[in-house]
VEXDONU-233002 format. One record per residue: residue in one letter; x, z, y of N, C-alpha, C, O, CB in turn. Coordinates in steps of 0.1 Angstrom, whole numbers, plus 5000, padded with zeros to 4 digits. Glycine has a CB too. Example, Ala and Ser with C-alpha at 12.3 -4.5 7.8 and 13.67 -1.06 7.14 Angstrom:
A513250784943512350784955513250784967514250854967511350904955/S512850714978513750714989512950795000513450805011514150574994/
END
This chain:
M742636020658742836080645742935970634743835980625741636170641/H742135870635742135760626743435680626744035640616740935660628/D743935670638745235600640746435680634747335620628745535580655/E746335810635747335890628747335880613748435870607747236040632/I746135870608746035860593746535720589747335710579744535870589/L746235620596746735490593748335480594748935420586746135380602/D748835550604750235550606750935630594751935580589750635620619/L750335740590750835810579750835730566751735730558750135940577/E749735660564749535580552750535460552751135430542748135520551/R750835400564751835300565753235350562753935290554751835230579/R753535470567754835530564754935570550756035550544754935660573/L753935620543753935650529754135530521754935530511752635720525/H753535420525753735290518755135240519755735200509752735180523/M755735260531757135220533758035300524759035250518757535230547/L757835430523758635520516758535490501759535490494758235670518/R757335460496757135430482757935300479758535290468755635410478/D757835200487758535070485760035090486760735030478758134970496/A760535180494761935210495762435270483763535240478762235290507/T761735360477762135420464762135330453762835350443761335550461/A761235220453761235130443762235020445762434930436759835060442/G762935020456764034920458763434800465764134690465764734890446/V762234800470761634690476761534710491761134810496760234660470/L761934610499761834610513760534550518760234440513763034540520/T759834620526758634560532758934490544759834520551757534670534/P758134390548758334320560758134410573758634380583757534190561/R757334510571757034600582758234700585758234760595755834680579/S759134710576760234800578761134760589761634650590761034810565/D761334860599762134830610763634850607764534780612761734920622/T763934940597765334970594765634910580764834940571765535120594/P766734830579767034780566767534890557768134990561768034670568/R767434860544767934960535769434940534769934830533767234930521/I770135050534771635050534772035080519771735180513772235160543/E772834980514773335000500774835040502775535000511773234860492/P775235130493776635170493777635050490777234970481776935280484/S778735040497779634930495780334940482780734840475780634920506/T780635060477781235090465780335170456779635250460782635160467/P780335140443779435210434779935360433781135390434779435150420/T778935450432779235590431779935610417779535560407778035680433/P780935700417781635730404780635810395779935890400782935800406/S780735780383779935850373780535990371781736010371779735780360/R779636090370780136220368780436250353779536220345779136330373/H781536300350781936330336781936480335782436550344783236270332/R781236530325781336670322782636710318783236650309780236720312/R783136820323784436870319784236940305783337020304785136960329/S785136910296784936970283785437120284786437150291785736890272/R784737200277785137340276786237370266786337300256783937430274/R787037460269788037500259787237590249786337660253789137590266/P787637570237786937650226787237800228788337840232787337610212/A786237880227786338030228787138080217787038040205785038100229/S787938180219788738240209787838330200786738360204789938330215/P788338360188787438440179787138570185786038630182788238460166/E788038630193787738760199786538750209785738830210788938820206/V786638640217785538620227784238590220783138650224785838500236/K784238510209783038490202782438620196781238640196783238390191/A783238700190782838830185782238920196781238980194783938900177/S782838920207782339000218781038950223780139030226783439000230/Q780838820224779638760228778538790218777338810222779738610230/Q778838790205777838820195777338960196776138990195778438790181/V778339060198777939200199777139220212776139300211779239290200/Q777539150223776739170235775339110233774339170238777439090246/G775139000226773838950223773039050215771839060218773938820216/Q773539110205772839210197772439330206771339380205773739260186/Y773339370215773039480224771939450233771039530235774339520232/V771939330239770939290249769539280242768539320247771339160256/S769539220230768339200223767739340219766439350218768539120210/L768539440216768039570212767639650225766539720225769039650204/I768439640235768139720247766839680254766139760260769239710257/R766439550252765139500258763939560250762839560256765139350257/Q764139610238763039670231762939820234761839880230763239650216/I763939870240763840020243763140030256763339950266765340080245/P762240130258761540160270762540180281763640240279760540270269/K762140140294763140150305763540290307764740320311762440100317/Y762640390305763040530308764040580298764640690301761840610309/K764240520287765140560277766540490277767440520269764540560263/R766540380284767740290284769040360289770140330285767440170292/A768840450298770040510304770940590294772140580294769640620315/Q770240650284771040720274771840620265772940660261770140800265/Y771340500263772140410255773240340264774240310259771140300249/Q772940330276773940280285775140380287776240340288773340250299/K774740500286775840610286776640600273777840620274775140750288/I776040580262776740560249777740450250778840460245775740540238/V777240340256778140220258779440260266780540220262777440100264/K779240330276780340370285781340460277782540450279779940430298/E780740550270781540650263782140610250783340630247780740780261/R781340540242781840510228781840360225782340320214780940580218/G781240280233781340130231779940080227779040150223782340100220/R779839940227778639880224778239890209777039900206778739730227/E779239890200778839910186778140040183777140040176780139890178/A778640150189777940280187776540280193775640330188778740390194/A776340210205775040200211774140120202772940150201775140140225/I774640010197773839930188773340010176772140000172774539800183/T774240090170773940170158772840270162771840290155775140250153/A772940330174771940430178770640370181769540420178772440500191/M770640250187769340180190768640130178767440140177769640060200/R769440090168768840040155768240160148767140150142769939980146/A768840280149768240400143767040440150766040480144769340520143/A767040430163765840470171764640370169763540410168766140470186/L765040240167763940140165763640130150762740050146764440010171/Q764440200141764240190127764440050122763640000114762940240123/K765539980126765839850121767139850113767539750108765939750133/
END
């Protein structure tokens, strides 16, 4: 049991040294460095959203913020309003129900 603990501690020491970039003399396997540097990742720039998309996202955000305040057992009626008359009508109904 004691030998296993020592072996685990030795292995842990080797792993810590390897992550620090230091090779220990006890290491049997040399550290392999890539021959070519890894390319840096560039974030792809997003296309700006159109005014229609921005307006739709804003209405959706208002809808979600209001629907979360409605008890779960009452949400179905507002979801039905969205399907029949649209999100704006559901937002108006929820604001009236929440008195906002």
